[in-house]
N, C-alpha and C positions, 0 to 999 in steps of 0.2 A: 504494500500500500504506500502511495506517495505521501510524504510529509509536506503539507502545504506550506508550513513555515519555512522549511529549508529549501523548498523549490521556488519560492517567490524570488523574482529578480531583484537584485539590490539596486538601490537608487544610485544614479550616476552622480559623480562628484567632481568632474572636470570643470574647466573654466566655462565652457559653453553650457554644460549641464546646470551650472549655478545661475545662469542668466534667467530673465523672466520668461514666462511661457510665450509671450508675443515675440520676443527676440529669438528664442529657440525655434518657434514655428517659422519665422521668416528665414532663419538659417537653413532649416530643412527644405523649405520651398526653393531657396537658392540652389542647394545641392541637387534637389530633384530636377531643377531646370538646367543643370550642368554648369553652374557658375564655378569659377576656380577658387582655390583656397585663398588666394590674394584678395579676390572680390569679397569673400566672406569676412576676412580679417578687416578689410576697409569698412564694411558695414558695421562690424562689431565695434571698431574704434569710434565710428560715428555715433553709435548707441551708448558710448561711454564705457565700453569694456575694452581695456587695454591689456597688452602683454600676451595676446593670443598668438600662437605660432602655427606654422604649417602642420606641425606634429599634432597640435591640439585639434585642428580641423580634421586631420586624417583620422585621429582617434574617434572623434565625433561621427565621422562618416561611417566608420566600422561599428559603432555602437549605437548611440542615440538616434542617428539618422535611420539605421536599420529598424530600430524600434518604431520610429515614426512611419516607415513604409509598411511594416506589418500591421500597425494600427489602422492605417489608411485602407489597406486591403481588406481588413476585417470589417471596417465600417461600410465599405462599398459592397461587400458580400451581404451584410445585414440589410442594407438598403435594397439591394437587388431582390432578396428573398421577400421583403415586405411588399415591394412592387409586384413581384410574381404572384404572391398570395392575393393581393387586391385585384390583379388582372383576372385570376381564376374566378374569384367571387363575382367580378363584374361580368365576365363572359357567361357565367352560370346563373346570373340574376337571382341571388339570394336564396331561393328555395333549395338550392343545392349547396348550402353552406357545408353540410356533411361531405358532399362530393368534393368540394373545393379543399376541405381538410384532407381528404384521402389523396387528392392529387398532390398537395403540398407534401404530405408524408411520403408518398411514393417518390417524389422528386428528391427529397432529402435522402431517402434510402438509395436511390440511384447515385446521388453524389457520393455517398459513403462507399458504395460498391466500386466507383471508378478509381478510388484510391485503395482498394481492398488489398490487403496483404495477408495471404493465408497463413504464412508463418507466424505473423504477429497474432492472428486470431487463435491459432493453436496454443501459443504461449499464454494468452489471456485466459483461455478455457482451461488450461492446465492449472493456472493459478486459482481460478474461480469457476469450476465446472457448472455451478448452478446458473451461470449466465447463459449457458446453452439453451436451457429451457426458456429463459426470457426472450432470447433471440427468436426461437421457433414460435413462441407464443405471439410475439409482435408481428411476425410475418403472417401467421394464421389470422390474427385479428384484422390486419390490413386487407388480406384476401377476402375474408368474410364480409367486411364493410363494403368493399367494392362490389361483391356479389349482391348484397342486400340493396345497394343503391341501384344496380342494374335491374333487379327484380321489381323494385318500386317503379322505376321508369317504364318497364314493360307492362306492369299492372295498370298504371295510369293510362298508357297508350291503349291497352285493351279495353279499359273502362270507357274511354272516349269513343272507341269504335262501337261498343255495345250501346252506348247512349244514342249515338247516331242511328243505329238500327231500330231502336225502340220508337223513336219519335222524330218528327221534323222539328228542329230546334225553334222554329218560328211559331209553332202551335202552342196553345195553352195545354198544360198537363192536368189531368184529373187526379184524384187521390190514388186510385189504383195504379195509374202510370207512375206516379211518384214512388209508391211503395215498391213497384217492380224494379225501378231504376236503382233505388237504394239497396234492395236485396241483391241485385246483380253486381253492383259495385262492391258491396260487402263480400260477396262470394269471390270476386276476382282478386280483391286485396287480402283474402284469407281471414276476414274478420268474422265469418260465419261458418 
């Protein structure tokens, strides 16, 4: 088991790391845009931070700047996932929130499988074999949910066809017709 205290990254303590967030952010943007160490040093001098050397910038490029890039990538991925989920909901128009959730779960599963390492999975399952049941259970629930959504869609489609057969939609329904429609819909949806 990982010890969260000992695996936490230590705070950076170099000259650039001690600068304000805004200054560090600007330095990171400069490095991302390919600016030279000299340009970064000139910017820092202008911001009142003196004594920064090429080595300080190089160390920051290998450390704090890499942290910045990872954080930017993580934020972009989170934004993409939020937008993806909202697009699924928008395309499916609300009634299919469960379906959108299944699509999102399936896409996350696909993402995990693209980086799948069978050797690492075997190691993890050797450490905690009870996780195998959780993995299989999750896959089964995802499949069952997808099947239930499809059954529901099929039942609604069948119910709509049956309603069309029973009556012209423009005509008034009498009580017997209403009962027959409700009974047929209940039968199709498995409620009776």
